[in-house]
C-alpha positions in Angstrom: 19.3 36.1 10.4 16.9 38.3 8.4 13.3 37.3 8.8 10.4 38.7 6.8 8.4 40.8 9.2 5.1 40.1 7.6 5.3 36.3 8.1 7.0 35.9 11.5 7.5 37.5 14.8 11.1 38.0 16.0 12.2 38.7 19.6 12.5 42.4 18.8 9.1 42.7 17.1 5.7 43.4 18.5 3.3 40.5 18.6 0.0 42.2 17.8 -0.4 41.1 14.2 -2.1 37.8 13.5 -2.7 37.8 9.7 0.2 39.5 7.9 0.2 40.5 4.3 2.4 38.2 2.2 3.0 41.0 -0.3 4.5 43.1 2.5 6.5 40.2 3.8 8.0 39.6 0.4 9.3 43.2 0.0 12.7 42.6 1.5 15.9 44.5 1.0 17.3 41.4 -0.8 14.7 41.4 -3.5 13.8 45.0 -3.8 10.4 46.6 -3.9 9.3 45.6 -7.5 10.6 42.0 -7.1 9.0 41.9 -3.7 5.6 42.9 -5.1 5.9 40.3 -7.9 6.9 37.6 -5.5 4.0 38.6 -3.2 1.6 38.2 -6.2 3.1 34.9 -7.0 2.6 33.6 -3.5 -1.0 34.8 -3.4 -1.5 32.8 -6.7 0.1 29.8 -5.1 -2.3 30.1 -2.1 -5.4 29.8 -4.3 -7.5 26.8 -3.5 -10.5 25.2 -5.3 -13.3 22.8 -4.6 -12.3 19.9 -6.9 -8.6 19.2 -7.3 -8.1 17.2 -4.1 -11.0 14.8 -4.9 -8.6 13.3 -7.5 -5.8 13.0 -4.9 -8.2 11.4 -2.3 -9.5 9.0 -5.0 -6.0 7.7 -5.6 -5.7 6.8 -1.9 -9.0 5.0 -1.9 -8.0 3.1 -5.0 -4.8 1.9 -3.3 -6.8 0.8 -0.2 -9.5 -1.0 -2.2 -6.9 -2.7 -4.4 -4.9 -3.8 -1.3 -7.9 -5.2 0.5 -9.4 -6.9 -2.5 -6.0 -8.3 -3.6 -5.4 -9.8 -0.1 -8.8 -11.3 0.1 -8.5 -12.8 -3.4 -5.1 -14.3 -2.4 -6.6 -15.8 0.8 -9.4 -17.5 -1.2 -6.8 -18.8 -3.8 -4.6 -20.3 -1.1 -7.6 -21.9 0.6 -9.0 -23.2 -2.7 -5.7 -24.9 -3.5 -5.4 -26.5 0.0 -2.2 -24.6 0.8 -0.9 -23.8 4.3 -1.9 -20.5 5.8 1.8 -19.6 5.8 1.2 -18.7 2.1 -1.0 -15.9 3.4 1.8 -14.2 5.3 3.6 -12.4 2.5 0.3 -11.1 1.1 -0.8 -9.9 4.5 2.4 -8.1 5.2 2.3 -6.4 1.8 -1.4 -5.4 2.4 -0.7 -4.1 5.9 2.2 -2.0 4.5 0.2 -0.5 1.7 -2.8 0.1 3.9 -0.7 1.7 6.7 0.8 3.9 4.1 -2.6 4.9 2.9 -3.8 5.6 6.4 -0.9 7.9 6.6 -2.2 9.5 3.4 -5.4 10.0 5.2 -3.4 11.9 7.8 -2.1 14.1 4.9 -5.7 14.8 3.9 -6.6 15.8 7.4 -3.4 17.9 7.5 -4.6 19.9 4.4 -8.1 20.2 6.0 -6.5 21.4 9.2 -5.0 24.4 7.3 -8.3 25.0 5.4 -6.5 24.2 2.1 -8.1 20.9 1.2 -11.0 22.8 -0.4 -11.8 26.5 -0.7 -15.3 26.1 0.8 -14.8 25.7 4.5 -17.9 23.5 5.1 -16.8 21.2 2.2 -13.2 21.3 3.6 -14.4 20.2 7.0 -16.9 17.6 5.8 -14.5 16.0 3.3 -11.6 15.9 5.7 -13.7 14.3 8.4 -15.8 11.8 6.4 -13.2 10.8 3.9 -10.1 10.7 6.1 -10.5 11.5 9.8 -13.4 9.3 10.7 -11.9 6.3 9.0 -8.9 6.5 11.3 -10.9 7.4 14.4 -10.2 11.1 14.8 -11.6 14.5 13.7 -10.2 17.5 11.8 -10.9 20.1 14.5 -9.1 18.2 17.2 -6.1 17.7 15.0 -6.2 21.4 14.1 -5.6 22.4 17.6 -2.7 20.1 17.8 -1.2 20.9 14.4 -1.6 24.7 14.2 0.1 25.0 17.6 2.9 23.0 16.2 3.2 25.4 13.3 3.0 28.6 15.2 5.5 27.4 17.9 7.7 25.1 16.0 10.2 23.2 18.2 9.1 25.2 21.3 9.5 22.5 24.0 6.6 23.9 25.9 4.0 24.9 23.2 4.8 22.6 20.3 2.5 19.5 20.8 4.6 17.4 18.5 7.7 18.0 20.7 5.8 17.2 23.9 4.0 14.1 22.4 7.2 12.5 21.3 8.7 13.0 24.7 5.6 11.6 26.5 5.5 8.4 24.3 9.2 7.9 24.7 10.0 8.5 21.1 12.1 11.6 21.3 15.7 11.2 20.2 18.7 13.0 21.5 19.9 14.7 18.4 22.4 14.7 16.7 22.5 11.0 16.1 24.5 8.6 14.0 23.3 6.2 11.2 23.6 3.3 13.7 21.5 5.2 16.3 18.8 6.0 13.8 18.6 2.4 12.6 18.6 1.1 16.2 15.7 3.5 17.0 13.7 2.3 14.1 14.5 -1.3 15.0 13.0 -0.7 18.5 9.7 0.0 16.8 9.5 -3.7 15.7 8.6 -4.3 19.4 5.0 -3.6 18.9 4.2 -2.1 22.3 6.4 0.9 21.3 4.1 1.5 18.3 1.0 1.1 20.5 2.4 3.6 23.0 3.1 6.1 20.2 -0.4 5.6 18.7 -2.1 6.1 22.1 -0.1 9.2 22.9 -0.8 10.7 19.5 -4.5 10.0 19.9 -4.6 11.5 23.3 -2.8 14.7 22.2 -5.1 15.1 19.2 -8.4 14.2 20.9 -7.9 15.7 24.4 -5.3 18.4 23.9 -2.9 19.3 26.7 -2.7 21.9 29.4 0.2 23.6 27.5 -1.6 23.7 24.1 -1.7 27.5 23.5 -5.0 27.2 21.6 -6.9 25.5 24.4 -9.2 27.7 26.5 -7.9 26.7 29.9 -11.0 28.2 31.6 -13.4 26.1 29.5 -11.6 22.7 29.0 -14.9 20.9 29.2 -15.4 17.4 30.5 -13.8 14.1 29.5 -17.0 12.1 29.5 -18.0 13.1 25.9 -14.6 12.0 24.6 -14.9 8.8 26.6 -18.4 8.2 25.2 -17.0 8.3 21.7 -14.2 6.0 22.5 -16.5 3.5 24.3 -18.8 3.4 21.2 -15.9 2.9 18.8 -14.5 0.0 20.9 -17.7 -1.2 22.6 -20.0 -1.6 19.6 -17.7 -4.3 17.9 -17.2 -6.1 21.3 -21.0 -6.5 21.6 -21.9 -7.1 17.9 -19.1 -9.6 16.9 -19.9 -12.3 19.6 -23.6 -12.1 18.7 -22.9 -12.7 15.0 -20.5 -15.5 15.7 -23.2 -17.3 17.8 -25.7 -16.9 14.9 -27.7 -14.1 16.6 -27.5 -11.7 13.7 -30.9 -10.1 14.3 -30.0 -9.4 17.9 -26.6 -8.0 16.9 -28.3 -5.4 14.6 -30.8 -4.5 17.3 -28.0 -4.1 19.9 -26.0 -1.9 17.5 -29.1 0.2 16.7 -30.0 0.7 20.3 -26.4 1.6 21.3 -26.1 4.0 18.4 -29.4 5.7 19.3 -28.3 6.1 23.0 -25.0 7.7 22.1 -26.5 10.0 19.5 -29.1 11.1 21.9 -26.5 11.7 24.5 -24.5 14.0 22.2 -27.7 15.7 20.9 -28.7 16.7 24.4 -25.3 17.5 25.6 -24.5 21.0 26.8 -21.9 22.6 24.5 -20.1 23.9 27.6 -19.3 20.4 28.6 -17.2 20.0 25.4 -13.7 21.5 25.2 -13.4 25.0 23.9 -10.5 26.7 22.2 -9.3 30.1 21.0 -9.8 28.8 17.4 -13.4 28.6 16.4 -15.1 25.5 15.0 -16.4 25.4 11.4 -18.9 22.7 12.4 -20.1 22.5 16.0 -18.5 19.9 18.4 -22.0 18.4 18.8 -22.5 17.8 15.1 -19.0 16.4 14.6 -19.4 14.0 17.5 -22.8 12.8 16.1 -21.4 12.6 12.6 -18.5 10.4 13.8 -20.9 8.0 15.6 -23.1 7.9 12.4 -20.0 7.0 10.3 -19.0 4.2 12.6 -22.6 2.9 12.8 -22.8 2.8 9.0 -19.4 1.0 8.8 -20.2 -1.5 11.6 -23.6 -2.2 10.1 -22.1 -2.9 6.7 -19.5 -5.2 8.1 -22.1 -7.1 10.1 -24.4 -7.4 7.1 -21.7 -8.9 4.9 -20.9 -11.5 7.6 -24.5 -12.3 8.4 -25.3 -12.7 4.7 -22.5 -15.3 4.6 -20.4 -13.4 2.0 -17.2 -13.7 4.1 -15.7 -13.0 7.6 -15.9 -9.2 7.2 -15.1 -8.4 10.8 -12.0 -10.6 10.6 -10.8 -8.8 7.5 -11.5 -5.4 9.1 -9.4 -6.3 12.1 -6.6 -7.8 10.1 -6.4 -5.3 7.2 -7.5 -2.1 8.9 -7.1 -2.2 12.7 -3.7 -4.0 12.6 -2.2 -1.4 10.2 -3.7 1.4 12.3 -1.5 0.3 15.2 1.6 -0.9 13.3 2.7 0.4 9.9 0.7 3.6 10.1 2.4 4.8 13.3 5.8 3.5 12.0 5.5 5.7 8.9 4.4 8.6 11.1 7.5 8.2 13.3 9.8 8.0 10.3 8.4 11.3 9.2 8.1 13.1 12.5 11.7 12.3 13.6 13.2 13.7 10.4 11.1 16.7 9.6 12.2 18.8 12.6 14.7 16.6 14.4 18.2 18.1 14.7 16.7 21.4 13.7 16.2 24.7 15.6 13.5 27.4 15.7 14.7 29.6 12.9 12.5 30.5 9.9 14.7 28.7 7.3 16.2 26.1 9.6 13.3 24.4 11.4 12.8 21.8 8.6 14.0 20.6 5.2 12.9 19.6 1.7 13.0 15.8 1.2 13.5 14.3 -2.3 12.8 10.6 -2.0 11.6 7.7 -4.1 7.9 7.3 -4.9 7.2 4.7 -2.2 8.8 6.6 0.6 7.0 9.7 -0.6 3.7 7.9 -0.5 4.3 6.1 2.8 6.3 8.6 4.8 5.7 12.1 3.3 2.1 12.2 2.1 0.4 15.2 0.5 3.4 17.4 0.0 5.1 16.7 3.4 8.3 16.2 1.4 8.4 19.9 0.8 8.1 20.6 4.5 10.3 23.7 4.8 8.3 25.8 2.3 5.2 24.5 3.9 6.3 25.9 7.2 7.2 29.2 5.6 3.8 29.5 3.9 1.4 27.0 5.4 -1.6 28.2 3.4 -0.2 26.9 0.1 -1.9 23.6 -1.0 0.3 20.5 -1.2 0.2 20.3 -5.0 1.8 23.7 -5.3 4.6 23.3 -2.7 7.2 22.4 -5.3 6.4 25.6 -7.2 6.7 27.5 -3.9 10.1 25.9 -3.2 11.3 27.0 -6.7 10.0 30.5 -6.0 11.7 30.7 -2.6 15.0 29.7 -4.1 15.1 33.3 -5.5 15.4 34.4 -1.9 19.2 34.3 -1.1 18.7 33.5 2.5 16.4 30.6 1.8 18.8 29.3 -0.8 21.7 29.6 1.6 20.1 28.2 4.8 17.4 25.8 3.4 18.5 22.2 3.3 17.5 19.8 0.5 17.7 16.1 1.4 17.9 13.3 -1.1 17.3 9.7 -0.3 16.2 8.3 3.1 18.9 5.9 4.0 21.1 6.1 0.9 21.8 8.8 -1.6 20.4 8.1 -5.1 23.7 9.5 -6.5 25.9 7.1 -4.5 27.7 7.8 -1.2 31.0 8.7 -3.1 29.3 11.3 -5.3 30.5 14.8 -4.7 29.0 17.3 -4.3 25.6 15.8 -3.3 22.8 16.6 -0.9 22.7 14.8 2.4 20.4 11.8 3.0 17.6 11.9 5.5 19.7 10.0 8.0 22.8 12.1 7.4 21.0 15.4 8.1 20.3 14.1 11.6 24.0 13.9 12.4 26.6 16.2 14.0 27.5 17.9 10.7 24.0 19.4 10.4 23.3 20.0 14.1 21.9 23.6 14.6 24.3 26.3 15.6 23.1 28.4 18.5 22.0 31.6 16.8 19.2 32.7 19.2 16.8 33.1 16.3 13.2 32.2 17.1 10.4 32.0 14.5 6.8 32.3 15.6 4.6 31.6 12.6 1.5 33.8 12.9 0.5 33.3 9.3 -0.6 29.7 10.0 -3.8 31.3 11.4 -4.6 33.1 8.1 -7.8 31.2 7.4 -8.8 30.4 11.0 -11.3 32.4 13.0 -9.8 33.4 16.3 -12.0 33.9 19.4 -9.3 35.3 21.7 -6.4 36.9 19.7 -5.0 38.5 22.9 -4.5 35.1 24.5 -2.6 33.9 21.5 -0.6 37.1 21.3 0.5 36.5 25.0 1.6 33.0 24.0 3.6 34.5 21.2 5.4 36.9 23.6 6.1 34.1 26.1 7.5 31.8 23.4 9.8 34.5 22.1 11.0 35.5 25.6 11.6 31.9 26.7 13.4 31.1 23.5 16.1 33.6 24.1 
């Protein structure tokens, strides 16, 4: 397989470069020098970001969330006002949990863009918007996910260094590819047993928040202490456990006082915390760990105070609605949609540049719920990770001019069933079909290490990452 030297490291190549020139990478024998230069210019144009476009995309997600919550609450009041059984609330609740879980997955897409520094051009705005508008609402942070996700990009399908690979194994959600339609449906059916989804969620949170020993970006000499992470978790869970019983026993004033005191204690702890006690990485932070930890506590304090104020004022059981319409999706439909994406994006694939993922053409609901923020164009994203999600379709069309991409890249249509009908010929495979024996990777020995994923990141220790590159290539032989 011919791999563009500027974008990837091959077994026979040196591993000293960390930010290759896309124009140089585009100048391949297949396209010729002039076409290569034009293609390089087109890719640079596709990589351009701004500080406003994604506000519109994020606004759409919030509109869906607000509409889902408001519609569910309106339906509950309508059922109660008409003296109907609570069973009438079940369909509304299931629909809301589905829509909100899909929207929480959309928040994951926002964080994903922030992780690559392509949510907004300004890095401070990129980090703040990603954290406050997406990460904090689902109890995570952009930087922690960045360590998890950029390692996944650079060492795609490396069983040692790809955190996605290891996380699926640890939570018991890895599949033995290739698999049949029935095996895929059976695996999805197992997720209806909720402990399987809880286990996935907890494993994913642990990998994102704490990292792992094998994560190539973690500074193993300065892993920090676990107490700061534990303090954040205890506040997130402990504050509601203290406040809710006080409100339910008509001690609203005491509830606000307890929440204020607990918030002040945790913020003081983080403000006085030595940075060396926090985990360090070879990728630099945009905003300090201390500030991010304090910001996340402030976000939760604002949210918990607002919920408490609504309930104390007698406007409705806000904490009940929060648990039912936010926390329940967070542990059910949200992880289900993540699993449906994670299994198919790289399952039954290898480590080659053009064969580690696919392009997924699916209906609007599946796109929103399972492939948020351009994750349907996943193969071109893994080739040029610095292209914003709203330009990935254009990148795919540009890459189709590359004969090797056109030959080896797989386009998938439909998740379970083809939109053209199963008897249509020729047609692209469905998501489930591409996981089968026909599309199982052939052993070619090609290994793609994506150094361009670090294009916008500041690296503290490039030598350490270069060593990981070399080890990944050597072990992949």
